[in-house]
N, CA, C and O atoms as a GROMACS GRO file, in nm:
protein
  364
    1UNK      N    1   0.983   1.464  -0.659
    1UNK     CA    2   1.084   1.431  -0.581
    1UNK      C    3   1.053   1.280  -0.634
    1UNK      O    4   0.942   1.228  -0.631
    2UNK      N    5   1.154   1.231  -0.674
    2UNK     CA    6   1.125   0.991  -0.653
    2UNK      C    7   1.164   0.960  -0.588
    2UNK      O    8   1.227   1.027  -0.506
    3UNK      N    9   1.154   0.878  -0.589
    3UNK     CA   10   1.167   0.759  -0.395
    3UNK      C   11   1.157   0.623  -0.475
    3UNK      O   12   1.075   0.560  -0.542
    4UNK      N   13   1.287   0.613  -0.430
    4UNK     CA   14   1.333   0.433  -0.471
    4UNK      C   15   1.316   0.376  -0.336
    4UNK      O   16   1.289   0.442  -0.236
    5UNK      N   17   1.340   0.201  -0.343
    5UNK     CA   18   1.322   0.130  -0.195
    5UNK      C   19   1.369   0.198  -0.076
    5UNK      O   20   1.297   0.221   0.021
    6UNK      N   21   1.500   0.233  -0.087
    6UNK     CA   22   1.553   0.338  -0.007
    6UNK      C   23   1.512   0.417   0.090
    6UNK      O   24   1.512   0.429   0.213
    7UNK      N   25   1.466   0.482  -0.038
    7UNK     CA   26   1.391   0.633   0.002
    7UNK      C   27   1.226   0.559   0.108
    7UNK      O   28   1.194   0.590   0.223
    8UNK      N   29   1.186   0.501   0.053
    8UNK     CA   30   1.054   0.460   0.090
    8UNK      C   31   1.059   0.401   0.255
    8UNK      O   32   1.002   0.450   0.353
    9UNK      N   33   1.149   0.276   0.249
    9UNK     CA   34   1.211   0.188   0.367
    9UNK      C   35   1.229   0.310   0.453
    9UNK      O   36   1.142   0.318   0.540
   10UNK      N   37   1.315   0.403   0.454
   10UNK     CA   38   1.337   0.491   0.518
   10UNK      C   39   1.217   0.605   0.620
   10UNK      O   40   1.228   0.658   0.731
   11UNK      N   41   1.125   0.604   0.533
   11UNK     CA   42   1.014   0.688   0.593
   11UNK      C   43   0.888   0.572   0.660
   11UNK      O   44   0.801   0.617   0.734
   12UNK      N   45   0.892   0.434   0.629
   12UNK     CA   46   0.837   0.346   0.708
   12UNK      C   47   0.911   0.285   0.825
   12UNK      O   48   0.852   0.220   0.912
   13UNK      N   49   1.069   0.311   0.825
   13UNK     CA   50   1.134   0.288   0.946
   13UNK      C   51   1.064   0.412   1.066
   13UNK      O   52   1.049   0.403   1.188
   14UNK      N   53   1.038   0.502   0.988
   14UNK     CA   54   0.974   0.599   1.130
   14UNK      C   55   0.857   0.589   1.104
   14UNK      O   56   0.807   0.698   1.132
   15UNK      N   57   0.801   0.539   1.075
   15UNK     CA   58   0.646   0.551   1.087
   15UNK      C   59   0.648   0.385   1.171
   15UNK      O   60   0.563   0.332   1.242
   16UNK      N   61   0.756   0.347   1.136
   16UNK     CA   62   0.740   0.224   1.239
   16UNK      C   63   0.787   0.220   1.401
   16UNK      O   64   0.761   0.134   1.486
   17UNK      N   65   0.867   0.347   1.413
   17UNK     CA   66   0.929   0.358   1.527
   17UNK      C   67   1.088   0.279   1.541
   17UNK      O   68   1.157   0.274   1.643
   18UNK      N   69   1.108   0.242   1.453
   18UNK     CA   70   1.237   0.192   1.449
   18UNK      C   71   1.360   0.334   1.397
   18UNK      O   72   1.481   0.314   1.409
   19UNK      N   73   1.316   0.448   1.353
   19UNK     CA   74   1.451   0.491   1.382
   19UNK      C   75   1.361   0.657   1.400
   19UNK      O   76   1.254   0.674   1.342
   20UNK      N   77   1.416   0.752   1.475
   20UNK     CA   78   1.362   0.881   1.486
   20UNK      C   79   1.326   0.962   1.374
   20UNK      O   80   1.206   0.993   1.372
   21UNK      N   81   1.397   1.006   1.280
   21UNK     CA   82   1.376   1.075   1.128
   21UNK      C   83   1.441   1.035   1.043
   21UNK      O   84   1.531   0.954   1.065
   22UNK      N   85   1.410   1.084   0.916
   22UNK     CA   86   1.466   1.037   0.840
   22UNK      C   87   1.448   1.150   0.746
   22UNK      O   88   1.337   1.200   0.762
   23UNK      N   89   1.529   1.217   0.641
   23UNK     CA   90   1.577   1.319   0.555
   23UNK      C   91   1.594   1.247   0.456
   23UNK      O   92   1.650   1.138   0.468
   24UNK      N   93   1.540   1.301   0.317
   24UNK     CA   94   1.553   1.266   0.152
   24UNK      C   95   1.563   1.402   0.121
   24UNK      O   96   1.520   1.504   0.175
   25UNK      N   97   1.653   1.373  -0.013
   25UNK     CA   98   1.670   1.474  -0.089
   25UNK      C   99   1.685   1.443  -0.229
   25UNK      O  100   1.700   1.334  -0.283
   26UNK      N  101   1.675   1.586  -0.288
   26UNK     CA  102   1.692   1.520  -0.463
   26UNK      C  103   1.712   1.688  -0.519
   26UNK      O  104   1.643   1.790  -0.511
   27UNK      N  105   1.841   1.656  -0.577
   27UNK     CA  106   1.884   1.744  -0.679
   27UNK      C  107   1.843   1.760  -0.799
   27UNK      O  108   1.776   1.663  -0.834
   28UNK      N  109   1.853   1.849  -0.886
   28UNK     CA  110   1.824   1.830  -1.016
   28UNK      C  111   1.892   1.984  -1.077
   28UNK      O  112   1.905   2.071  -0.991
   29UNK      N  113   1.925   2.012  -1.193
   29UNK     CA  114   1.989   2.113  -1.239
   29UNK      C  115   1.915   2.217  -1.208
   29UNK      O  116   1.984   2.309  -1.165
   30UNK      N  117   1.719   2.257  -1.213
   30UNK     CA  118   1.647   2.380  -1.182
   30UNK      C  119   1.608   2.377  -1.014
   30UNK      O  120   1.547   2.459  -0.945
   31UNK      N  121   1.656   2.274  -0.987
   31UNK     CA  122   1.569   2.313  -0.825
   31UNK      C  123   1.653   2.189  -0.732
   31UNK      O  124   1.726   2.103  -0.782
   32UNK      N  125   1.618   2.206  -0.566
   32UNK     CA  126   1.677   2.127  -0.472
   32UNK      C  127   1.530   2.088  -0.406
   32UNK      O  128   1.455   2.185  -0.395
   33UNK      N  129   1.484   1.978  -0.365
   33UNK     CA  130   1.421   1.908  -0.291
   33UNK      C  131   1.439   1.880  -0.193
   33UNK      O  132   1.547   1.821  -0.196
   34UNK      N  133   1.383   1.882  -0.043
   34UNK     CA  134   1.436   1.834   0.072
   34UNK      C  135   1.286   1.773   0.150
   34UNK      O  136   1.190   1.843   0.184
   35UNK      N  137   1.297   1.637   0.164
   35UNK     CA  138   1.200   1.558   0.248
   35UNK      C  139   1.233   1.505   0.389
   35UNK      O  140   1.314   1.414   0.404
   36UNK      N  141   1.160   1.571   0.504
   36UNK     CA  142   1.225   1.496   0.655
   36UNK      C  143   1.074   1.477   0.722
   36UNK      O  144   0.984   1.561   0.728
   37UNK      N  145   1.071   1.336   0.770
   37UNK     CA  146   0.980   1.309   0.860
   37UNK      C  147   1.045   1.230   0.971
   37UNK      O  148   1.116   1.130   0.964
   38UNK      N  149   0.990   1.321   1.110
   38UNK     CA  150   1.017   1.278   1.199
   38UNK      C  151   0.924   1.227   1.328
   38UNK      O  152   0.809   1.270   1.322
   39UNK      N  153   0.948   1.160   1.421
   39UNK     CA  154   0.859   1.115   1.513
   39UNK      C  155   0.894   1.230   1.628
   39UNK      O  156   0.996   1.298   1.624
   40UNK      N  157   0.777   1.239   1.746
   40UNK     CA  158   0.776   1.304   1.860
   40UNK      C  159   0.738   1.270   1.931
   40UNK      O  160   0.624   1.227   1.912
   41UNK      N  161   0.791   1.258   2.063
   41UNK     CA  162   0.752   1.195   2.156
   41UNK      C  163   0.675   1.285   2.282
   41UNK      O  164   0.644   1.220   2.382
   42UNK      N  165   0.643   1.434   2.280
   42UNK     CA  166   0.602   1.546   2.358
   42UNK      C  167   0.460   1.490   2.348
   42UNK      O  168   0.424   1.443   2.240
   43UNK      N  169   0.389   1.492   2.440
   43UNK     CA  170   0.240   1.486   2.438
   43UNK      C  171   0.149   1.582   2.417
   43UNK      O  172   0.027   1.568   2.404
   44UNK      N  173   0.238   1.717   2.413
   44UNK     CA  174   0.177   1.818   2.339
   44UNK      C  175   0.130   1.856   2.175
   44UNK      O  176   0.046   1.941   2.146
   45UNK      N  177   0.203   1.772   2.081
   45UNK     CA  178   0.271   1.751   1.969
   45UNK      C  179   0.186   1.675   1.856
   45UNK      O  180   0.125   1.597   1.930
   46UNK      N  181   0.152   1.653   1.757
   46UNK     CA  182   0.201   1.548   1.693
   46UNK      C  183   0.238   1.423   1.692
   46UNK      O  184   0.328   1.438   1.774
   47UNK      N  185   0.245   1.261   1.654
   47UNK     CA  186   0.324   1.260   1.663
   47UNK      C  187   0.452   1.208   1.586
   47UNK      O  188   0.549   1.134   1.597
   48UNK      N  189   0.377   1.311   1.490
   48UNK     CA  190   0.481   1.243   1.327
   48UNK      C  191   0.489   1.417   1.294
   48UNK      O  192   0.405   1.493   1.342
   49UNK      N  193   0.578   1.455   1.223
   49UNK     CA  194   0.606   1.582   1.186
   49UNK      C  195   0.623   1.571   1.068
   49UNK      O  196   0.699   1.475   1.059
   50UNK      N  197   0.593   1.620   0.931
   50UNK     CA  198   0.631   1.648   0.759
   50UNK      C  199   0.734   1.767   0.766
   50UNK      O  200   0.717   1.817   0.877
   51UNK      N  201   0.814   1.824   0.713
   51UNK     CA  202   0.879   1.917   0.676
   51UNK      C  203   0.928   1.869   0.513
   51UNK      O  204   0.984   1.768   0.469
   52UNK      N  205   0.877   2.000   0.448
   52UNK     CA  206   0.919   1.908   0.283
   52UNK      C  207   0.962   2.121   0.257
   52UNK      O  208   0.897   2.217   0.301
   53UNK      N  209   1.095   2.121   0.170
   53UNK     CA  210   1.156   2.232   0.133
   53UNK      C  211   1.173   2.206  -0.041
   53UNK      O  212   1.184   2.091  -0.084
   54UNK      N  213   1.173   2.322  -0.130
   54UNK     CA  214   1.186   2.326  -0.241
   54UNK      C  215   1.277   2.468  -0.240
   54UNK      O  216   1.242   2.568  -0.177
   55UNK      N  217   1.366   2.463  -0.299
   55UNK     CA  218   1.430   2.607  -0.379
   55UNK      C  219   1.502   2.583  -0.493
   55UNK      O  220   1.567   2.485  -0.529
   56UNK      N  221   1.468   2.732  -0.566
   56UNK     CA  222   1.463   2.744  -0.714
   56UNK      C  223   1.616   2.766  -0.736
   56UNK      O  224   1.655   2.860  -0.667
   57UNK      N  225   1.736   2.698  -0.827
   57UNK     CA  226   1.833   2.724  -0.822
   57UNK      C  227   1.899   2.816  -0.883
   57UNK      O  228   2.015   2.851  -0.863
   58UNK      N  229   1.797   2.870  -0.981
   58UNK     CA  230   1.853   2.979  -1.038
   58UNK      C  231   1.829   3.131  -0.929
   58UNK      O  232   1.917   3.206  -0.885
   59UNK      N  233   1.649   3.141  -0.907
   59UNK     CA  234   1.669   3.240  -0.789
   59UNK      C  235   1.710   3.214  -0.683
   59UNK      O  236   1.743   3.318  -0.626
   60UNK      N  237   1.725   3.136  -0.630
   60UNK     CA  238   1.745   3.070  -0.472
   60UNK      C  239   1.646   3.114  -0.380
   60UNK      O  240   1.668   3.155  -0.266
   61UNK      N  241   1.497   3.100  -0.458
   61UNK     CA  242   1.379   3.126  -0.374
   61UNK      C  243   1.387   3.000  -0.269
   61UNK      O  244   1.466   2.910  -0.298
   62UNK      N  245   1.329   2.991  -0.178
   62UNK     CA  246   1.306   2.877  -0.077
   62UNK      C  247   1.125   2.878  -0.039
   62UNK      O  248   1.057   2.968   0.009
   63UNK      N  249   1.092   2.755  -0.078
   63UNK     CA  250   0.943   2.774  -0.025
   63UNK      C  251   0.964   2.633   0.078
   63UNK      O  252   1.032   2.531   0.063
   64UNK      N  253   0.870   2.681   0.189
   64UNK     CA  254   0.893   2.522   0.297
   64UNK      C  255   0.733   2.486   0.344
   64UNK      O  256   0.644   2.569   0.329
   65UNK      N  257   0.715   2.385   0.388
   65UNK     CA  258   0.571   2.346   0.451
   65UNK      C  259   0.638   2.235   0.545
   65UNK      O  260   0.718   2.145   0.519
   66UNK      N  261   0.562   2.283   0.690
   66UNK     CA  262   0.534   2.164   0.771
   66UNK      C  263   0.356   2.129   0.823
   66UNK      O  264   0.246   2.176   0.852
   67UNK      N  265   0.447   2.000   0.804
   67UNK     CA  266   0.249   1.918   0.844
   67UNK      C  267   0.285   1.812   0.935
   67UNK      O  268   0.372   1.725   0.939
   68UNK      N  269   0.178   1.855   1.013
   68UNK     CA  270   0.164   1.783   1.173
   68UNK      C  271   0.121   1.624   1.157
   68UNK      O  272   0.063   1.612   1.265
   69UNK      N  273   0.111   1.506   1.099
   69UNK     CA  274   0.059   1.366   1.113
   69UNK      C  275  -0.026   1.357   1.276
   69UNK      O  276   0.034   1.380   1.382
   70UNK      N  277  -0.171   1.321   1.269
   70UNK     CA  278  -0.166   1.177   1.370
   70UNK      C  279  -0.160   1.096   1.331
   70UNK      O  280  -0.108   1.083   1.219
   71UNK      N  281  -0.212   0.989   1.403
   71UNK     CA  282  -0.172   0.859   1.428
   71UNK      C  283  -0.229   0.806   1.304
   71UNK      O  284  -0.178   0.733   1.219
   72UNK      N  285  -0.360   0.863   1.312
   72UNK     CA  286  -0.462   0.813   1.156
   72UNK      C  287  -0.361   0.808   0.993
   72UNK      O  288  -0.342   0.739   0.893
   73UNK      N  289  -0.321   0.937   1.062
   73UNK     CA  290  -0.233   0.960   0.901
   73UNK      C  291  -0.149   0.890   0.876
   73UNK      O  292  -0.122   0.829   0.772
   74UNK      N  293  -0.094   0.897   0.993
   74UNK     CA  294   0.033   0.842   0.941
   74UNK      C  295   0.012   0.713   0.935
   74UNK      O  296   0.110   0.661   0.882
   75UNK      N  297  -0.095   0.611   0.972
   75UNK     CA  298  -0.133   0.500   0.939
   75UNK      C  299  -0.172   0.477   0.794
   75UNK      O  300  -0.128   0.384   0.727
   76UNK      N  301  -0.239   0.548   0.761
   76UNK     CA  302  -0.307   0.593   0.576
   76UNK      C  303  -0.151   0.596   0.528
   76UNK      O  304  -0.138   0.495   0.458
   77UNK      N  305  -0.037   0.660   0.534
   77UNK     CA  306   0.046   0.694   0.495
   77UNK      C  307   0.145   0.619   0.490
   77UNK      O  308   0.240   0.629   0.412
   78UNK      N  309   0.121   0.509   0.605
   78UNK     CA  310   0.250   0.367   0.589
   78UNK      C  311   0.166   0.284   0.494
   78UNK      O  312   0.228   0.233   0.401
   79UNK      N  313   0.034   0.260   0.502
   79UNK     CA  314  -0.015   0.200   0.402
   79UNK      C  315   0.003   0.222   0.226
   79UNK      O  316  -0.017   0.135   0.142
   80UNK      N  317   0.038   0.340   0.206
   80UNK     CA  318   0.036   0.364   0.064
   80UNK      C  319   0.162   0.371   0.060
   80UNK      O  320   0.206   0.351  -0.053
   81UNK      N  321   0.258   0.398   0.156
   81UNK     CA  322   0.376   0.338   0.147
   81UNK      C  323   0.430   0.204   0.116
   81UNK      O  324   0.529   0.184   0.046
   82UNK      N  325   0.338   0.088   0.188
   82UNK     CA  326   0.381  -0.047   0.176
   82UNK      C  327   0.333  -0.094   0.010
   82UNK      O  328   0.392  -0.187  -0.046
   83UNK      N  329   0.206  -0.009  -0.068
   83UNK     CA  330   0.157  -0.047  -0.123
   83UNK      C  331   0.287   0.004  -0.218
   83UNK      O  332   0.357  -0.086  -0.264
   84UNK      N  333   0.319   0.124  -0.246
   84UNK     CA  334   0.428   0.150  -0.334
   84UNK      C  335   0.505   0.087  -0.339
   84UNK      O  336   0.528   0.041  -0.450
   85UNK      N  337   0.589   0.047  -0.230
   85UNK     CA  338   0.713  -0.113  -0.216
   85UNK      C  339   0.699  -0.261  -0.275
   85UNK      O  340   0.783  -0.344  -0.309
   86UNK      N  341   0.542  -0.262  -0.276
   86UNK     CA  342   0.468  -0.384  -0.326
   86UNK      C  343   0.472  -0.358  -0.515
   86UNK      O  344   0.513  -0.442  -0.596
   87UNK      N  345   0.441  -0.279  -0.534
   87UNK     CA  346   0.452  -0.238  -0.693
   87UNK      C  347   0.535  -0.199  -0.714
   87UNK      O  348   0.535  -0.181  -0.836
   88UNK      N  349   0.668  -0.149  -0.651
   88UNK     CA  350   0.802  -0.119  -0.721
   88UNK      C  351   0.868  -0.235  -0.751
   88UNK      O  352   0.930  -0.227  -0.857
   89UNK      N  353   0.876  -0.356  -0.685
   89UNK     CA  354   0.946  -0.481  -0.640
   89UNK      C  355   0.828  -0.566  -0.736
   89UNK      O  356   0.855  -0.682  -0.766
   90UNK      N  357   0.717  -0.515  -0.777
   90UNK     CA  358   0.636  -0.615  -0.882
   90UNK      C  359   0.571  -0.747  -0.872
   90UNK      O  360   0.540  -0.826  -0.962
   91UNK      N  361   0.550  -0.756  -0.690
   91UNK     CA  362   0.471  -0.873  -0.632
   91UNK      C  363   0.354  -0.878  -0.608
   91UNK      O  364   0.305  -0.981  -0.562
   0.00000   0.00000   0.00000
């Protein structure tokens, strides 16, 4: 799945609590992929959750995975995404 500035910004907006979630899609002739990042307010759950899915267009087989993110994991992800923005912009 390729991410551009808009995609990076969407994920950073969730991690910065500016928006509750984002959904990113990538479609090719061979497959469809989806990435969703959501913040969660429940004290019994991780503060963020990532859902990813991949569907083979020929077989229609879908693979899914869900990953809870702690605050510390989200901080690392945010740092990585901000670094990607800097590199993409050539700053």
